[in-house]
C-alpha positions in Angstrom: -0.1 0.1 0.1 0.7 3.6 -0.3 0.4 5.1 3.0 1.1 8.9 3.8 1.3 9.5 7.4 0.5 13.1 8.2 1.9 14.0 11.3 4.8 12.3 12.2 5.1 12.4 16.1 5.3 9.5 18.6 1.8 7.7 17.0 2.4 8.0 13.6 6.5 7.9 13.6 6.0 4.5 15.4 2.9 2.7 13.3 4.1 4.5 10.1 7.9 3.2 10.8 6.0 -0.3 11.4 4.1 -0.1 8.1 7.8 0.9 6.2 9.7 -1.6 8.1 7.1 -4.4 6.3 8.4 -3.2 3.2 4.7 -0.7 2.7 5.5 2.6 0.7 5.5 4.9 3.2 5.7 9.2 3.1 6.1 10.9 6.2 4.6 14.6 6.6 6.8 16.3 8.9 8.1 19.6 9.6 11.2 21.5 10.9 14.3 20.0 12.4 12.4 16.6 12.8 12.0 16.6 9.3 15.5 17.4 8.2 16.6 14.7 10.4 14.6 12.3 8.9 15.7 13.2 5.3 19.3 13.2 6.2 19.3 10.4 9.2 16.2 8.4 8.2 13.5 7.6 10.8 14.8 5.9 14.1 12.5 4.0 16.6 13.6 3.2 20.1 11.2 0.6 21.1 10.5 -1.2 23.7 9.7 -4.3 21.1 13.0 -3.6 19.3 14.5 -0.4 17.9 14.8 -0.3 13.8 15.6 2.5 11.4 14.1 3.5 8.3 16.7 4.7 5.5 16.3 6.2 3.4 12.8 7.9 4.5 10.5 9.8 2.1 9.4 12.7 4.2 8.3 16.0 3.4 6.3 19.0 4.8 4.4 19.6 1.4 1.6 17.4 0.5 1.5 18.5 -3.0 4.8 17.0 -4.0 3.1 13.6 -2.7 0.4 12.7 -4.9 -2.6 10.5 -4.3 -2.2 7.8 -1.9 -3.9 4.8 -1.0 -4.4 5.7 2.6 -3.7 8.7 5.0 -2.7 7.9 8.7 -3.9 11.3 10.5 -1.5 11.5 13.7 -1.7 15.2 14.6 -3.0 16.4 17.6 -6.9 16.4 17.9 -7.4 20.3 17.6 -5.1 20.4 14.6 -7.3 18.0 12.3 -9.4 20.7 11.0 -6.4 22.4 9.6 -4.6 19.0 8.4 -7.9 17.8 6.7 -7.4 20.6 4.5 -3.7 20.2 3.7 -4.1 16.8 2.9 -6.3 17.5 -0.1 -3.7 17.2 -2.8 -3.0 13.2 -1.7 -6.8 12.4 -1.6 -7.8 10.5 -4.8 -11.2 8.8 -5.9 -10.1 5.7 -3.7 -8.0 7.2 -1.2 -9.3 6.5 2.9 -7.9 8.4 5.8 -7.9 7.1 9.3 -7.3 9.5 12.3 -5.4 7.6 15.0 -5.5 10.8 17.5 -7.4 11.5 20.7 -10.8 12.5 20.9 -14.3 12.0 18.9 -14.6 14.6 16.7 -11.9 13.5 13.9 -14.3 11.7 11.5 -16.9 14.7 11.3 -14.1 17.0 11.4 -12.5 15.4 8.4 -15.7 14.6 6.3 -16.6 18.4 6.2 -13.3 18.9 4.7 -12.5 15.9 2.4 -16.2 14.0 2.4 -17.6 11.3 4.5 -17.1 8.7 1.7 -13.3 8.9 2.2 -13.1 9.2 5.9 -13.1 5.7 8.7 -13.0 6.1 12.3 -9.7 4.8 14.4 -7.9 5.0 17.4 -4.5 3.5 18.7 -2.8 2.6 22.1 0.8 3.5 22.6 3.0 5.5 24.3 5.7 7.0 22.5 7.2 10.5 21.7 9.5 12.5 19.7 13.0 12.1 21.7 14.8 13.9 19.5 14.8 15.2 15.9 14.4 12.3 13.9 14.0 9.8 16.9 10.6 8.3 18.1 10.7 6.6 21.4 8.2 3.9 22.5 8.4 3.4 25.9 5.2 2.0 26.9 1.9 -0.3 26.0 1.5 -2.8 23.8 0.8 -0.9 20.4 -2.5 -1.0 19.0 -4.7 0.4 15.8 -8.2 0.1 15.4 -10.4 1.2 12.5 -13.7 0.7 10.7 -16.0 2.4 8.5 -18.3 4.6 10.4 -21.7 2.9 9.3 -20.4 -0.7 10.6 -20.0 -2.3 7.0 -17.0 -4.4 6.8 -15.1 -3.0 4.0 -12.0 -4.1 1.4 -10.0 -1.4 2.3 -10.1 -1.3 5.9 -9.3 -5.0 5.5 -6.7 -4.2 3.3 -5.0 -1.7 5.8 -5.6 -4.7 8.2 -3.3 -6.9 6.3 -0.5 -4.4 6.2 -0.3 -3.9 10.1 -0.4 -7.4 10.9 2.5 -7.8 8.0 4.0 -5.2 10.6 3.3 -7.6 13.5 1.3 -4.8 15.0 -1.7 -6.0 16.8 -4.8 -4.4 14.8 -8.9 -5.0 15.0 -11.5 -3.7 13.2 -14.3 -3.8 15.7 -18.3 -4.1 14.7 -18.6 -0.8 15.8 -15.8 2.0 15.6 -17.6 4.4 17.4 -18.4 2.4 20.7 -14.2 1.8 20.0 -13.5 5.4 20.0 -15.9 6.5 22.9 -14.5 3.6 25.0 -10.8 5.4 24.5 -12.5 8.7 25.2 -13.9 7.6 28.5 -10.5 6.8 29.6 -8.4 9.5 27.6 -10.7 12.0 28.6 -10.8 11.8 32.5 -6.9 10.5 33.2 -5.6 13.8 31.0 -7.8 16.5 32.3 -7.7 15.2 36.1 -3.8 14.5 35.8 -3.3 17.6 34.1 -5.2 20.0 36.7 -3.7 18.2 39.5 -0.2 18.2 38.0 0.0 14.7 39.6 1.0 11.0 37.8 -2.0 8.4 37.4 -0.6 6.5 40.5 -1.1 9.5 42.9 -4.3 10.6 41.2 -6.0 7.0 41.8 -4.3 6.2 44.9 -6.1 9.5 47.0 -9.8 9.5 47.7 -10.4 12.8 46.6 -8.6 12.5 43.9 -10.1 9.5 42.6 -13.4 10.4 43.3 -12.8 13.3 40.9 -11.3 10.6 38.3 -14.6 8.5 38.9 -16.8 11.4 38.0 -14.9 12.2 35.0 -15.4 8.4 33.6 -18.9 8.9 34.4 -19.7 12.4 32.6 -18.1 10.8 29.4 -19.9 7.7 29.6 -23.3 9.7 30.4 -23.0 11.9 27.7 -22.0 8.6 25.2 -24.9 7.2 25.9 -27.3 10.3 25.4 -25.7 10.2 21.8 -26.8 6.7 21.6 -23.2 5.0 21.8 -23.8 1.6 22.8 -21.1 1.4 25.6 -21.1 -2.0 27.3 -23.1 -1.7 30.7 -20.0 -2.1 33.0 -17.5 0.4 30.9 -16.5 2.9 33.9 -15.7 -0.3 35.8 -13.7 -1.5 33.1 -12.0 1.7 32.5 -11.1 2.4 36.0 -10.0 -1.8 36.2 -7.7 -0.5 33.6 -6.4 2.9 34.7 -5.4 0.9 38.3 -3.2 -1.0 36.2 -1.4 1.7 34.3 2.4 2.3 35.6 2.2 4.6 38.5 4.2 6.9 36.8 2.3 7.5 33.6 1.0 11.0 32.4 -1.4 11.3 29.4 0.1 13.3 26.6 -2.1 16.4 26.8 -1.1 16.5 30.4 2.7 16.8 29.3 1.8 19.5 26.9 0.2 21.4 29.8 2.7 21.2 32.1 5.5 21.9 29.6 3.4 25.5 28.3 2.3 23.9 25.0 -0.9 23.7 23.2 -3.0 21.0 24.2 -5.9 18.9 23.3 -7.8 20.4 26.6 -10.5 21.8 23.9 -11.1 18.5 22.2 -11.0 16.7 24.9 -12.7 18.4 28.5 -13.8 21.7 26.2 -15.4 19.0 23.9 -17.3 17.1 26.8 -18.5 20.4 28.6 -19.9 21.3 24.8 -21.4 18.1 24.2 -22.9 18.0 27.1 -24.8 21.5 27.3 -25.8 20.2 23.9 -27.6 17.7 25.0 -28.6 19.1 28.5 -26.4 16.5 30.4 -24.3 18.3 33.5 -20.5 17.6 33.2 -19.4 19.5 36.2 -16.2 18.0 36.7 -15.1 18.8 32.9 -16.1 22.0 33.1 -14.2 22.4 36.6 -11.1 21.0 34.5 -11.5 23.2 31.4 -12.3 26.3 32.8 -9.2 25.7 35.4 -6.9 25.0 32.8 -8.1 27.2 29.9 -6.1 30.5 31.2 -2.8 28.7 30.7 -4.1 27.3 27.2 -5.1 30.2 25.9 -1.4 31.8 27.2 0.3 28.7 25.1 -2.0 29.8 22.2 -0.6 33.3 22.7 -3.9 34.5 23.1 -3.7 35.9 26.4 -0.3 37.1 28.6 0.2 36.9 32.1 
């Protein structure tokens, strides 16, 4: 397959790298020093599942130089998806399909708005990885996993073709029966730990062990579940319990990427996670007081990171 990876950070670099290692024709969309390092030295991946180097690696910051591809893996931050959708248009041909792998649940709608719904699948991933240095991705935790599927639930040849590519790359991959359910199952987890971790400035081991912050975490989980059910997403009845059990099994020092971005003074996914929860709750009349508190508390720092306020 000819696959473009739009956003060569921890997620895109790892999964795109594995596909390239398995012999797929992968084009990496990157920028700045990271792009230059990939062009000159290749894409290096340091992983708990084995290090590897893709050299030469085709990398560019201009999708117009790429031409049409079979598939695009969207691995930018959630708040960058609308702009990315417009930028990737030159790579989208009649049969191209686009798979978002980031956090949040808004990406399929945002991509469809710019590219047309027929080109867009739902998707998600699980991995803990980051850019360790220009040209170098470091996979530090979690079994790498991707899932994707048609938004209407039908089994398609194009989804299965991508699944086979990931299998050849020895990546755990699934086409769920309902990709929307799978995306919301992840969102229940990620919106809760990202928001509570960011507002408390604490790793998950501390958050889950203190009764006060554990209660906050449970309330955040419950609010996402309530909103999902209000949107008629068929989450399992025990999703809240399963999510807390999963959180209890995480390494004590674990932090979410949104939390790390906020602590480092970078623009974050606050609006796409806790802000999105608050927005959806308001639209449906479902209270989300925990997510509203998190969003309002972190908003000044988020606006400062984006240069919209100064203090």
